[in-house]
N, C-alpha and C positions, 0 to 999 in steps of 0.2 A: 629627636623623638617624632615618630609618626603618630599624629593625632587621630582620634576617632570621635565620631559624633556622640553626644551624650543625651540626645533627645530626638523624637520624631513626632510628626503631626498626624492627627486624624481630622478630616474635614467632613461636614455633613454631605450625605449623598441624597437621601430623601426621607420625608416624614412618613412613618408607617401608621396611617389612620386606622383607628379602631383596634390597635394592637392589644392583645390580652396577654398579660404576664402572669401565668399560673401554671404550676407544675402539672396539673391535671388536664389542662386544655390550653397550652401555650401556642400563640400564633407563630412562634419560631418553627414549629413543626410544619405548618402549612407552607412556609417559605423555604423549607429545606435547610434552615440555618442550624438546626439541632444536630446535624451530622457534618457540619462544614469542616471541623477540625482545623480552624484557622482563627487567628486574631488580627488579621489584616482588615477584618470587618468586625465592628462591635455595635451594640445597641446602647444608646444613651437615653435614659428616661429623665425628663426634666420639664417642669411646668405642665404635667399631665399629658405630655406627648412623648412618643418613642421615635427617636431619629436614628436611622442607620448611618453610621460614620465609617469612613474608609481611610486607610493609610496607604500611600504609594511610595513609601520610603524605599530607597535602595541602599541606605546606610546600614540596615539591619536585616539579617536573614530571618526566615520564618520561625526557626526554633527559639531564637532570642526574643522575638516579639511575643510569641506564645507564652514563654516562660514569664516574662515581666508582666504582661497584661492579664493573662488568664490564670496562670499558676500562682503568681505573687499578688494578683489582684490590684495592680497599680495603673491608674488612669487619672488624668487631671484636666480640668476645664480651665483654660487660660482666660481670665477675666481682666487682664491688665491692659490690653490694647497696645502694648509696647512691642517694638521690634525685638528687644531682648529683655527678659525678666531680670530684675535685680532685688526683688523682695518676695521670696518664696511664700512667706506667711500670708501676704496680701494679694499676690499676683495670680494665684490659682485657687480653685476649689477642688478638693479631692473627691473623686468618684470611686465608689466601692461596688463590688459585685452585689446585685440585688439579692435579698434574702430568698426570694422565690427561686432564683437560679441555683443558689447553694443547696436548696432542698430538692432540686430536680434530678431525676436519674439520668437525664441527658446532658447534664452539666459538663462531664469530661470531654465531650465532643462538640458542644455547642459554642457559638460565638460569645454568648452570654450578654446580659444586660447590666448596665451600671447606672447608679444614681448617686446623688450627692451624699457624702458622709454626714451622719448626724452630729458629729463633733470633729474638732480639729485634732487629728492624730499627730500632725507635725507639732502642734502646741504641746502635746503630751510629751513628745520626745524632748522638746526644748526645756520643759520643766524638769525632766529627769537629768538632762545635761547640766543645767544650772545647779541643781542639788548636788550632783557629783562634784562639780568644780568647787562648790562651797565647802566640801569635805576635805579638800586637799591642803596639805601643809608641807613646808620645806621648799626646796628648789624645784622649779617647774620650767620645762621647755615647751613652748607652743610652736610646733612646726607648721609654717605657713600661716602666720598670725593675721596677715591681711590688715584690715582696719580694726582688729581687736573687738569683734562684736560681743564678746562675753566678758569684757573687763568689768562691767558693772556688777557681775555676779561675785567677783572676788575683790572688789575695791576695798572693802573693810579689812580683809585679810592682808592685802598689800600694805595698807596704811599702818596696821598694827605690827607688821614685820613677821607675821606667821607664815607668809608666803612671799617668795622671791621669784619673779617671773622674767624669763628671757623669751623674747619672741624672735623667731627665725623667719626671714622672708627674702626671696631672691631680689625683690625690688621694693624696699620699704617706702619709697616715694609714692608709689601707687596707692599705698594704704594711708597716705597722708602724714606719715612720720617724717620729721625734719630734724634739723640741728645735728648733722652727722659729726661725730667726734673724730679725733685723730686715729683712734684704734679701730675705726670702721664700725663702731656701734653708735646707737642713738639712745640718749637718755631722755625719757619723758618725765618731767618733774611732777606733773599732775597725777599720773597714774603709777609712778614708781616702777615703770617697766623698762627693761633694757632691750632694745631692738638690735638684732644682729643681721647683717646682710650675708646671704649665702644660701646654698641648697643643702638639704639633709645628707645627700650622698657624700659630701666632702666636709661636712661641718665638724669643727673641733671647738669645744667651749673655750672662751678666752682665758679662763682661770684654771683650766684643766680639771675642774671639779665635776663629779658626776651629779646627776639629777635624781630627785626622789620620784618624779613623775614626768612623763613625756606625753604630750597631746598631739594628735594628728586629726584635726576635725575638718573633714571634707577637703583635705589637701593631698592625700596620697594618690588620687587619680591624676594629679599633675606630675608625679614623680616618674622619671624615665627608667631608672634602674632600681627596682624594688630590692634586689639582692643586697646592693650596697646600702640602701636606705635602712633596711632592717638590721644589717650588720652594725651600722653606725648607731642606730637607736638602741640596740641591745647593749653595746659598749657604754653608752651614755647613762644608762639607768643603773642605779645602785641595786645590789641584791635585795629583793623584797619590794622594790619600787614597781610602779605600774606604767603601762602604755595603753592609752585610750585611743581607739580607732573608731571614727564615724565616717561612713561613706554612703553614697547613693548608687542605686542601679540606674539604668537608662530611664529617661523621663518621657512617657507618652503623653502628649498634649492634644486636647480637643480644641480646635480653633476654627473660626469661620474661614472660608476659602480666601477671602480678602486679607484677613489678618495673617494667615499662613504665608500667602504670596508676599505680603509686605515684609514679614519677618525674614524670609529667605533672601529677599532682594536687598535688605539693609543689614544683613548679618556682618559682623566685623570680627577680626581676630582669628578666624579659622577654627579648626578643631583643637581644643586645648587639653583634652583628656587623653591619657595614655591607655585607659581601660575602663570598663564599667562592671567590674566584678561584684558578685554578691559575697556575703560573708563566708559561705561554705567553700567557695573557690579560693578565697583568701586564706582560710584555714588549711586547705589542701596545699596551697603554695608554701605556707610556713612549715607544715609537715615535720615538726620536730627538729628543723635545721638550725633553729636559734634557741637560746636559753630562755624561752618564754613559755608560760603555760596559761591556758585560758581560765579565767575566774568568772567571767560574765559574757554571755553571748545572747544577743537579741537579733535574730535574723529578720529580713523583710518578709512579710506575710500579708494576706488580705486584711488583717486586723491592725496593720501598722502603716505608717507613711513609707516613702520609698527609700529610707535610709536604714542602715544596719549599724549595730553597736557591738564592739568587742572591747573587753578590758583584759589585758594580758599582764601577768606578773613575772618579773625577772627572777629566775632561779639563781641560787647561790652558785 
């Protein structure tokens, strides 16, 4: 698999003293930023100051940068200080397009200004996801289970037997799962979860039974062959069962120059994503080629975090 980057950095260029953010008399017009038609430069308003920030990424072309940052309104302030983030909910603060920019007639061509979101849009998605998981019953396959970050949401259903969960992972040891059995699976007595080693492209359930629900939560961007993955998942789901997909678009990060340089110097593992598709591109890829129909679609927008949600139902 040829990997692609899933993030790019903005670093401060200069503070714009006395900047006025007002559709009627915006300082962006004096600086020529209202007709720039680029998102390689953005304005970040924080602590009463407006800072011009710039990205010099060569991993993304202008159209993709513009779509993610301007059209989808996605921009994040990295407050972690870490070379690599591992806790999205705490490592970043989401920045959103300023209300004055949304109301401005120059917005379509302007670089636009961003300020901290008044609430956590990621937390709202997490609440939706946990509620969805708590509604599931029957046999469930979690593709790319990793460390099982959402097991607490279904623990009661696992304990009562309402839910039977199989977790598929190429390397269960990385997720902390142990005690591999002779059949290549791992039984976790505490959580009542069966962990299976492998990739979704070649997966076959050990008992040949189909699943009522399949989950792919932020895991499909690691899958090399989407055709084989969706063919397999379609075969695994019983008619009337569901497939939940949650993925993210590319992640634009505002960092200090020092933090950005440190992160790039200490990055490990290379590019691990195969793609950074949005939900519309994913739906175009599916294009009726698989026995799946959309029952819920929440795309990325300026009023969401950077991840999209699709729930597909298996046709008879």
